[in-house]
N, C-alpha and C positions, 0 to 999 in steps of 0.2 A: 432131791430131798424126799425121804419117805414120809408121806402125810397120813399113813395108815394110823387109825386110832386117834387122830387129832380132831378137835372140834373146829368149827368155823372160826371161832375167836382165836384159837391157837394158831391157825394158818394165817390169819390177818396180822397177828403180832410178829410173825417170823417172815413175812413176805411184804411186798408193796401192793398187794391186792386190796381193792375196795369192793365190798359186796353190796349190791342193791337187794335188800331182803324183801321189800314189798313195794307195790305200786297200786294206788287206788284212785278212783274218780269219785268226786263228791265234794260238796261245799264244806261240810263240817267234819269229815272223817279224820282229817289231820289232827283235830283236837284229841280224839280218842287215841291215835297213834302216838302223839306227843306225850300223853299221860303215861304210856307204857315206858317211856324213857326215864320217868321220875321215880321208878320203883326201887332202884338200887342206890348204894352209896355213890355220891358224885363229888368231883372236884370242881367242876366248872359248868355253868349254864350260860348259853348265849341265845338271846331272843331278839330277832329283828322282824317287825311287822309293818304293814302299810298304814296302820294306825297304832293302837295299843290296847290290848285286852286289860292291862292293869290300870290304865287311865279311864277308859270308857266303861269297864265292866262288860259282862257278857251281853250279847244281843238277846232279845227277849225269847227267841226261838232256839237257843243253843244251850242245852243243859250241859253238854260236854265242855263248852267254853267256861261256864261257871265253875265246874269241877276243876278244870285246869288252873284257873286263876287261884282258887282256894289251895290247890296243891302246891303251886309255886310259892305262895306266901308261907306255907307250912315248911317246905323244904329249906327256903332261904333263911327263915327265922330260927329253925331248930337244928340245922346242920351247918358245918363249916364249909360252905360252898361259895365260890365266887360267882357273882351274878352280873352279867353285862346285858343291858337292855337298850336297844336303839329304837327310838320313837319317831314316827313321822307326824309332826304337828299339823302339816297340811292334810295328811290322811285323817287325823282326828277331826279337823274342821269339816272336811268333805263328808265324812260319815254323818256327822251331826246335822249338817245343812240338809242332807238328803232325807234323813229320817231320825230326828232327835228322839222321838218317842220309842224308837226301837232299842234304846238302851236304858231300861227302867232302873238299873242299879248304878247309874253314873255317880250319884252322890255317895253311895256305899263304897264304890271303888276309890273315889277321891279321899274318903275318910280312912282308907287303909294305907295311904301314902304318908310320907313324913317330910318334914323340912330339914334339909341338910345344910349346915353352915361350914364352908371350907375357908381356910385362911385367905384365899384369893377371891372367893365369891360366896355370897350369902343367899340363903333362902332358895335352895335348889330342891327339885322334886326327886324323891328317892324312895327306897324301900328299906325297912329295918332288916338287919342281918343278924347272924349268930354272934353272941358274945359282945354285944355293943357295936358291932360293925354296921355300916350302911352302904348302900349301893345306889349311886346317882344315875338317873336316866339321862341318856344323851340324845340330842336331836339330829336326826338324819336329814340335813338340809341341803345336801349336794345330791340332786336327783340322778346325776350321772354315775354315782357310786353304786347304785343298785337299781335294777329294773323295777318299775312301780308295782308289778303284780307278783313279785317273788317274795316269799317269806321263809325265814330260816329259824329252826329251833335245834340247837346243837348242844350235846352234853359231852363232857369228858368224865368217864367213869373213874373210880378210885384206882384201877389198875392201869390207867392211861389210855385205854381204848376209847375212841371217839365215835359217837353215833348221832345221827340227826334225821330230822324230817324236813324236807324242802318242798314248798308248795308253790305252784305256778299255774297260770292260766294258758290254755291252748284251745283254740277254736270255740271260745266262749264257755269252756268248762274248767273246773278246778281239778288239778291232779296233785297227788302227793307221793313223794318217793321217800322211803325209809332206807338209810344207808349206814354202813359202818366200815371203818378202816382208815388208812392213812390219808386218803383224799378228803375225808371229813375232818381230820385233824388239821389239814391245810386250810380248809374253809374256816375252821374255828380261829386259826391264827390270823387269817385275813380279816375276819370279823372283829377280832380284838384290836387289831391295828386301826380299823375304821372307827371303832368305839373310842379309842384313845385320842384320835385327832378331831373328834366331833365335839361340838359345844354342849355343855350341860343344859338341861331344861330347867328354867327358873319358874317359880310359882307365878311371878308377875307375867311372864310370857304365856304360860298356860292359861292364866285368867283371861288375857286378851283374846286368845284363840277361842275359848269357850264363850266369852261374851259376844264375840262377833258371829258365832255360829248358831246360837240358841235364841229363842224368843226371850225378850227382856224379863217377862214374868217368871219364866222357868229359871233363868239364871239368878235373878234377884232373890227368889224365894227359896230355892233348893241348894244353890251352889255358892253364892256369894259368901255366906257365913263360913264355908269351908276353905275359902281361898284367902 
């Protein structure tokens, strides 16, 4: 095949190649790179974290994480995109036990979430979507399904091309890979299957996790009214 004059995206669409476009080392740079993926029209967003930016809010020293959370809310609410978020409640509890004061916008983050009532289950944690839709958070409770230090943010663009940022730890340092192509589409399919078979996060379960991980005065004064 003559690839002259074709863009990288054109080649990816007509071959089975997957392109690693960037690799970075650093604790927070993946938030910046993830923001880049939210600039164009999207069909699907898949987010898997070892805790949850949308539940905890940004860490006090991460302005890019705050911008990312704000951008996700905006995209999901204002465009017709499917949103699949897998949350680790164990990761949420661990983060709060280690440094609850590192998440000063926890109450703001919880206030941005909604209660979703489904025919089979009531009062689930979710996010408001476009046109009256809602997207329920699912609980990643099978630790064998994903390595504890790996995080995924994958999008499907309007033209079907899939692109993602995968974050992992190696030798005590955080690395992030930005990739696009068919292999990323397969990761998205696997992530969606994992989402579909996972249990939804209920507000009662989330309240239990927060109550157990936070000092009583913090929970009672700031969070209990929201739960």
